[in-house]
N, C-alpha and C positions, 0 to 999 in steps of 0.2 A: 311754630310757623315753619321751621325747617322740615319737620316731619310731614306737615300738610302739603308743603310745596313739592316734596319728593313724591308724595302720593299722587298729586295732580299730574306731575310729569310722567309718572308711570302709567297713568290712565291714558295720556296722549300717546305714549309708546304702544300700548296695547291697541289703541284705536288705529294707529298707523300700520300695525302688523295684523290687520283684521283677517287676512287669508290664513295666517299661520297660528294665530292665537297669541295671547300675551306671554305664555310660558316660553315661547321660542325666542323672545327678545331679551330674556334675562339669563346670563351665563350662571351656572351653579355656583361658581366661586368668584363672581365678579367678572370684569372684562378689561380689555385694553382696546385701543382703536383698531388694531389689526384683526380683532375677533369679529368686528362688525361688518355687515355687507356694505356694498357701495351706496353712498348717500346717507350713511349713518355714522355716528361717533359714539364713543363710550362716555356716558355721563352718570356719575355716581353708581358705577357698577352695572349700568343698564345701557344697551345699544339703542340709541334714539335718533330720529331723523335730524339731519343738519338743519340749523335755524329753527328748531322746535320752539314754539313760543313759551316764554316763561310767564306764567299767569300769576299776577299778584294774589296772594292769599291773605286777606285782611279779616278772615273769619266769616266773610259773607259767602264763600264758595270753597268747598273742599274737593269735590269731584265733579266731572262733567256729567250732566244729566243725559240719559238715553231714554227716549220715549218708551213707554211700556209696550212690549210686543214687537218692537222694531228689531230688524236684523242687525247683526254685528256691524255691517258696513255703515249703518246709520250714524255710528259714532265717529266716522272719519270726515263728516261734513258738518262742522259745528257752526254753520252760518247763523243758525237761529239760537245758538247758545250764548248767553250773555257772558262776556269775559270780564266785565267790571260792573259790580252792582251799583256803583255810583255814577254810571254813565247817564248824562241828561238825554232827554228826548230831542228830536229834531236834528240828530247827527252830531251834536256837540258831545264832547267827551272830557273825561278827567285827564289832564296832562300826565303823560307817562304810562297810561294804560295802553294795552295792546289787544289786537284781535286778528283772527285769521281772515284772509281775503283770497280772491281768485276763484275760478270755476273748477269743477271736477273734484276728484278725490285723490288721495295718496295711493296710486297704483303704479307698479313698475318704477320708472324713474321720475314720474310726475309728483310735484309737491305743491301744496297751498302756500300762499305768501303770508306776510305779516305786516299789519299797519300799526303805527305807534301814534298815540295822541300827542299833538304838539302843544306848545305853550298857548296857542291861540284857541285851544279847546276843540280843535277839529283833527280827525285822523289824517295822517299823511299818506303818501303813495304806498301801493302794495309792493313790498320788497321780498326778494328771494323766491318768487313763484317760478316753478319749472313746469312748462307746458309740454304736451306731446310733440314729438318730432318723428320724422320718417324712420322706420325700423332699420337698424344697422346690424351687421353681423358681428355682435360683440357679447353675446350671452346675456343681454339685458332686454327688458321690455321698454324700448324707446317710445313706441306710440301708445303706451299705457292702455293696452287692450287685454292685459292679463296673459298674453302669449309672448313667447321669447323667440326671436329670429324666425318668425313665421314667413311663409311665402318666398323663402330664399332657396328652396330646393335642397336643404341640408339632408345628407344621408342618401340621396338618390345616386344611382350608379353613374359613373363618369369614366372617361378614358384619359389617363395622364398623358403628358407631353412626351414625345420621343419613345424610349423603351420603357417608361415608367408603368405603362399598362393600366389595367382596370383598378378603380378605387371608388370612393364615394365622395360627394360634394361636402366640403367643410369650410370654415372661416379661415381666410388668410389674415385679415385684419378687419376693422370696422367697416371698411369700404369694399373690400374685394373678397371673392371666393376663390377656392382652388380645389383641385382633385387631391384626395388624401394620399395618392401615390406619387404626387409631384414633390419636388424638393421642398423640404421643411414640413411636409405633411405628416399625418399620423402614421401612414404606411409608406413613408419615403422609400421609393425603389430606385432612386437615382444613384449613379456611380460616377467616379472620375471619368472625364471624357477620354476616350481612346481613339486612336486613328483607325477606324474600322467601318466608316460609312454609316454609323448610327449616332443618334442623339443620346449618348449614354448619360449625360448630366441633366437631360430633360429641360433644357433652356430654350428649345426651339431652333437651335443651331446644331449643325453636324460637323464634327471634326474641326471646330474652331481652335485657334491657337496652334494648329499644326501647319498652317500655311498652305493647305490643300488648294490647288488651282493656281498658285503663284508660279511665275516663270522660274526655271532652273536650268542649269547647264549640266547635263548628265555626262557620264563617261563616254556616251555614244552620241552626243550632240544636244541641242537645246530641247527642252520639254517643259512639263509642268509638274509641280509637286503633287504626289498622290500617296495613298496608304498602301502598304504592302500586306501580304497575308498574315504577318506576325504582329501587326499593329505599329510598325515603324513607318517612317516616310521614305519615299524613294522618288527619284526623278523618273518621269514616265518613259524616258528614252534609255534608262539604265537596263541592264540585262534582265532584271525581274519586273520591269515596268510594263504598263499596258501598250506602250509604243516602242518597245525595245527594238533598237536598230542593230543590236549585236546578233551574231550567228552562233551556232554551235561551234565550240572550239575544235579545230582540226590541227594536226601536227604539220605546221608549215612556217614556224618562226614568227607568226603574227598573232596579236591579241584579238582573235575573232569575236569572242563573247564580251569584249569591253569590260573586263573585270580587273584590268591592270596586271594581269599575269599572262605569260606566253606559254602555250603548249602545256598548260597544267593538266594533270591527269594522264599524261602519256609516258611518264617515268623516263623521259629522255635523259641519257647519260648513265643509266643503270646498266650493270653487267648483264650480258646475255650470251647465249651460245648460238653460233651460226648453224645453218642446216647441214646435216651430214658431215662432210669432212672440212667444212669451212672454218671451224675452230671458234674461239672466244672473241667477243667484241663488245660494243656498247650500243644501247638502243638509240636510234636517231630517226628523224622524219624521212619518209620516202616521198616520191613525187605525187602521190595520190592523197596526201593528208593523213596517212596512217603511219605506223612505225615499222621499222625493220632493224635487224641486228646489223651493225656496221660491217661485220665479216660476211654477211649474206651476199649472194650475187648482186652486183650493182651498188653495194654499200661502199662507204668511204675507205674501209680497210679490208675489203674483200680479197681473199687469195684466189677466187675463182678465175678459171681460164678456160679457153676452148677445149673441148674434149679431145684427147689424143689416145692412141691405142697403146695403153700402158697398164691396163687392169686396175686403174684408179678412177675415182669419181672427180675428175678435174673441175667440172663446172658446178659441183655441189648441188646436183638435182636428185641425188639418190640412185641414179643409174650409172652403171660402169660401161664405158666404151660404147654408149648408145649412138645410133646414127652413122656407124662406120661400116655397116653391112656385114658385120661378123656373123659367121655361121652360114652365110649364103654360099651356094655351090661355085666352085671355080676349077679351072684346069691348071694343075700344078706342073712342075718340071719333072717330077719323078714318073717312072713308067707304070702308072695305075690309072684307074678310070676317074681321076679327078679328086678334088678335096673340097674344103670349105675355107672361107676367109677367116683369118685369125691374126692375133698380134704377134709380131716377130720382134727381133732384137732392135733396140733403139726407137721403139714406138712405131715401127713400120707395120703396114698391113700386108700380110703374105698369104699365100694359099697353103693350106696344111700339108700339101704334097710338094711344096717347094723345099729346096735345101734349107735345113734348119727348122722346118715345120714339124708340127706334132706328129704327122703321119710317118715321119722318118724313124720314130721309135719302134714301129712295128707292132704296137699294142692295139689289138682290136677292141672296140668299145661297143656297148649295146645300144646302137643308134640306127641300125639299118643301113650303115655305110661300110664301104671297104676301107677301113682305116689303115690297114697294113698293106694295101695295094697288092694283094695276092689274087685278086679276081673273085674273092668270096667275101660276102658281108656277114658280120656277126658270127664268124666261125669260132668254134671253141667255147662258145657260151651256151649253156644248157637251156635253150628256149624250147617251149612246147612241152615241158615236163608237168605232170599233174600237180596241182596245188590245192590244199583244202579250202573250205569256206571260212569266212571270218565275219562274225556278226551276221548281218543280213546280206553280206556279199557272198554269192554262191561259189562253189568250187570251180576251178578252171585250170588253165595251164599257164606256165611262166611266159612273160613277154617283157620287152623293153619298156621301161617307164619314162616319165618326162625328163628325168635327170640322168639318163643313161644307166639307171640302176635296173636290176632284174626284179620284177614284181609279178604277182599273180595278176592276170589280165583283168579280172573283175574287182580287184582291190583298189583302194584309193591311189591315184596316179597311173593306173594301168589303162591300156587303150579301151577296155570295156568296163571302166569304173562304174560300179553299181552302188556306191555309197550315197547317202542322203543326209540331210540335216537331222540331228538327234531330236527325237520326240519322246514325251514322257509316257512310255508304254512298256517298260521292262525289256526293251530290245536295243541292240547295238546297231542303229541305222547308219552311223558314220564309220562303222567297221574299224574302230581303233582299239578294240578289245575292252572298252568300258561301256557301261550301261547307264543311260539317263544322266550322264555327267553334265555339269554346268546349268542345271535347272533349279538349284537351291533345295533339292529334296532333303528333308530333315531339319531345315531351318525353321525357327519359331515363326508363328503367324497368329493372327487374331481373326476369328470368324465373326460374321455380323451377328447382331442381336445378342441373345443369351448364350450362344454356342461357345463363346470365349476362346481361350488360348488352345493352340494345337501346333502341328508341324506341317510343312508343305509335303504333299504326296501327289502321286499321279491321279488325275481325274479323267473326265471324259474327253474324247477327241484329241488325245495326246497332250492336253494341257495339264496344269497343276491346280490343286485346291488345298484348302486348309483341312487337316484331318478331322477337326471338330465340326466342320460345316456339314450341312445336309448331304447325305450320301457318302461322307468320309468314313475312314476306318474307325474313327472315334466320334461318330455322329452324335452331337449333343442336342440336336433339335427336338423340340417337344411339340405337342399339339397346341395350336394357338389358343390362348385363353384371354378373357377380358380383364386385363390387368395393366394396361398401358405399357406393355413390354413386347418385344419381338421374340416370342417364344419359339417360332418355327424358323427363325434366322433367315427370313426372305427379304429383309429390309423394310417390311411393313408392320404396322402395329394394330393388333385387334381386328384384323381383316376377316372376311368370310362370314360376317354376321354372328361372331361368337358372343357379342354383347347383347344380342337379342334386339327387341324393339323394332322388328321389321314392320309391324302394323299394330293396330289397336289391340288385337288379341294377345300380342306378346309385349305390350308396353312395359318398360322397365320401371319398377317402383323407385321413388326417391324419398328418403327420410329427410326432415328438416335439418340443415346444417351438416349433412353427411355427403362428402363429395362422391360422385359416381362417374365411372369411366364410360365413354361411349365411342362408337366408331361407325361411320357410314361406308367403310371399305367393304366391298362385296355385297352391299345391299342394293335395292332397286329404288327407283323414283316413284313413290306412291302418291305424293301430294305435290304436284308440280305447278299448281295454279292456285295457291292460297290467296284469298281475298286481301290479306294484309301484306303480303310480300310481292304480289305480282307473280311473274313467271320465275320459277326456281327449278331448274332441270336436274340438279344433283340428287344423288341418293339421300334418303332421309331416315331418321330414327325417331321412335316415339317413346316418351317417358310419361309416367303418371305420378302425381303427387297430391296430397290432401292439404287444404287450407282450413284451419280450425274456425275462422270467423272473418268477417269483412275487415279490410284494412290493407296496408301496403305489404307486399311480399317481394323479396329480391330473387331474381332469376339470373344466374351467371353461366356463361359458356366460354371456355378458354381452349383454343386449338392447341394440341400438343405437337402438331406438324406446322413448322413456320411457313409452309406454302399453302395452308388451308385457310379459307375465309368462310367461317360459319355464319348462317342466318338462323334465327329461331322465332317462333311465335307460340303463344299460349291460347288454347281453345277451351271453351266451357266444359267439353267432354271429348272423348276420343272420336265418336262419330262426327261431332262438330268439327274436329280437326280435318276429317276426311272431306267435309263439305266446304272447307276453306274458311270456317268461322274463326274470329279472333276475339280475344278478351280486350276490351277497351281499345286504346289506340293501337294501330298496327305497329309492330316493332320489327325492324329489319336491321341488318348490319350497318353501322355507321362508323366502324373502325376499320383500319387497313388490314390487309392480309396478315395472318399470324398473330393478331392482337386479341386480347380478351374482350368479350362483349358482356354487358350486364345491364339490367334495368330494374328499377323498383316500380312494380305494377300495382295499381289499386284494384283490389278484389272487392266487389260489392256484396259478396256473400261467401260463406264457407262452402266446402265440398271438395269433390275430386275434380282435378283439372288435367288436361293433357299438354305436354310440352313437346313440340316437334322441332328437331334440329335438322336443318337443311344446309345446302352449300350454294354459294353464288355461282351461277352458271351450272356447269356439270362437276363442280369441285366435290371431292370427297376426302375424308381424313378422320383422324381420331381426335378426341377432345375430352375435357373435364366439365361436368355439370354440377352446380350447387344451387339449391333453393333454400330459403329460410326467411323468417320474419325480420323486418328491419330493426327490431329491438335487439337482435343478437349482435354482440360486440359494441353496443352503444356506450357501456360503462364497465367498470371493473366487475360488477356482479354478473354481467351478462357476457363477459369475455368468451370468445369462441375457442374451444379446444383445438389445438393444432398438434398432430402427431409428428414425430421425427423418425423416419421420413414421412412427409405428408404434404398435401397441396390443398388450396382453397381458392375459389374464384368468387368474387363479389364486386360491389361498387361502394364508394363513399358518397356518391351523389344522393341528395335528399337526406343527408345525415347531419348531425350537429358537430360543432367543434368543441370537444370536451377536454382535450388534453393539449399540453404545450411542453416541448422539450428543447427549447432554444439552446440551452447550455450544452446539450448533447449533440445536436445536429449542426450548430453554428449559425442557424437562421431561425427566425420565428416560424413555428408551425401553427398557422392560423386557420387552416382549412378543415373541412369535415374529416373525421377520422374513424377508425375501427380498431378494437382491441382484441388480441388473441392471447391465449394462455398455453404455455408449453410446460409439461411435467416431465422431468428427467429423473429416472431412478438412479442414475449414476452420472458422474461427470463425463462430458463429451465435448468434442469440437463440432460446432454446428455452423452450417452455411445457410443463410437466409437470403432468398432472392425474390424481389417484387418486380413484376413486369406490368406496366401500365398501358392504358390506351394511349393513342397518339396525342391527345389533347391535355392530359393531366401530368403534372410534375410531382413526383412522389418523394416522400420522406419516410425513412424507416428507422426505428429506434428499439432498443432492448433495455428493459428495466427489471430490477430485482424486487421492486415494490410498486404494485399497481396504484396504490393510494397516493404515492409520492413519486410520480413518474419523473419529474424534472430533477429531483434530488438524488434519485437512485438509478438514473440512467447510466448504463455501462458502455454503450456504443450507439452511434447514430450516423446516418448518411443521408444526403439529399441529392437527387438527380440534377445534373447540370441543366438539362433541357426537358421540356415536356416530351413524353414518349420514351425517355431513356430508362433502362432498368436500374434498380438499386440493389446492391449486394453487400452483405455483412458476413464476415467469417470470424468467429470468436469462440473461446473456451468458456464453457458454462459449467458450474458446479451442479451437483444433484439438487433437485428442488423445483419450485415453481418460478417461471419467468414470464414476463409480460412483453409481448411484441406489439408495437404501435405502428399502424399504417396511417400516414398523415400527408399533408400537403403544405408547402410554404406559402400558398396563395389560397384564395377562397374557393377555387374551382376543385370539384371532386370528379371522380370517374371510375371506370372499371379497372380491376387489377387481378393478377394471379400471384398468390403468395406461395412459395415453395420452401420447405425445410428439409435439409439432408444432413446426415452425419458425414464428417470428413475423417477418414481413417488415417 
């Protein structure tokens, strides 16, 4: 009987699990209640529905009959199956017997009920029946239609509260939904609330708990609490607040900027030296809010006094005996034709021909005056004697100079001074006996482009130049080549059409995955009204590439000049490009100036295609181009080779998220990604830089084992904001290394990856 009862019960379990089959209800090694799904319990090692009827087995029934040819779900509705062979007709029953009752089948959470035959010979009420209810967000089939959580929008895109950003709809509980990026969600992007004008914790409130907007008493009067630039709170009337009542601090003994400090930043009280002969003092405030030395004129300890005729700078202004008329003509007391005013004994002003004056010494000076009062000026002084040239000053005769010295009339200080400012030309223009002094000749310098180091030397028009620059004595300039470098050292890269691609006939070939340099500098505007771009007046360059078969192909263009904004389009062939035809959707620049551009374009056939790179408006510049299949870089087997040094432009848009290196970057990398492979013949220090479009936030990681990126990651970094570049610099041993370009969010976009050796 026990064996037969267990068999019958197992049949009911199999009937109840009609979608999954009987085998799914029996654990290989038995079960416990925790092993069973909701609405089931473990009975004799088998997961069975709660309140499963126990059918008496008196030998009349061993298993439930299923009509021949009936589907499996016929077994879950045993309305027509006799549960007691001794049940009388007319609704009476054998006391203690049971039978299933209720409508429907055991689907989702729905259950048939059970009736028990009472002592009166009739079945009692239907017990334990579970009927369909409205669908709830609980991972179960509440309305018993074989679907779970349908019509709730789960998985659809949504926007989280505050800064939590994009996510997908998911269950919060049985009643409510939420965005996965909201607090508690699978992609919870919330953070602790900071005082920054943003809803950081994504609760629908901004800067709560910081008291923003509450009244406060600032150092400069009443105001309201607000956030300052570093995330702290400040009263709006404080010096850093939006309603700051303070002023810039001036030196006046008052707290002008309301920071509880007076005259800060003016070093009041520190030692100083007064001007000229005024001596040492201390810094103090002046009447204009600035500082002065206390010993300066007008200062609190100034020794300055009105100027007197004593040969000293009495008023500390750098001039001696100024304003006293010294040197002006006067009639003295001695019998000569007058003299000049000068200082006499005791600070008196006297005429030089007065008693005690300088003319009394009888010494004639070279000044055009009769200093010795003998009726002759400048006698005994050899004036008018021939004198040689000096530098660029020609030969002349001796004459009196500015300081009563005898000079050559054409030399510096002479009445016919022919000297000039020194120019870099190998001549002595200032007539001081030196050539090209003070111009830095021979000092080290760096010429532009590849010309490199040199020394300063004279250039054209009397100026200087670096010796390694074009035209210099060690001119290192080369003919411009298409290599992304300034070979001719003129500050421009790949100009003059050296890269080719002027028109269809000279289209530059591009191999899949091989970066190619281009430049529109020096080219002309051949295709200025492309149907896909509208008007584009800048010079353009033409490339040609082959697509093996229909499917997506990536085209990327990265400007090498931060001021260049490239546009590009793909045409079915080069004549088509000339006619303004485009492949599929028109593609124009949607990234800011200086940012990489890329698109995964769908090709409906294989063959040769033309790529035209233009510029917004009349812009021109140099750039990098890469084309290749979207399969490149999708996994370890297709990792894209990256040389060191080397560059590659592409996009992660329309790609899969295959890798994750959270332990290396500090945040989950859940976005679409690309894999690159670096082969090093010897150990080197390598710098990796990834520049993204303005809308993508990049992550960059380096691993020693592509098959186990997360476990073998040696370095990683994540951009703080969308559009920021990411850089890694690290020492790598010889061998193969994997570089992962990824994103911490689901959004992908264009990027330029650069690798360089660090010496």
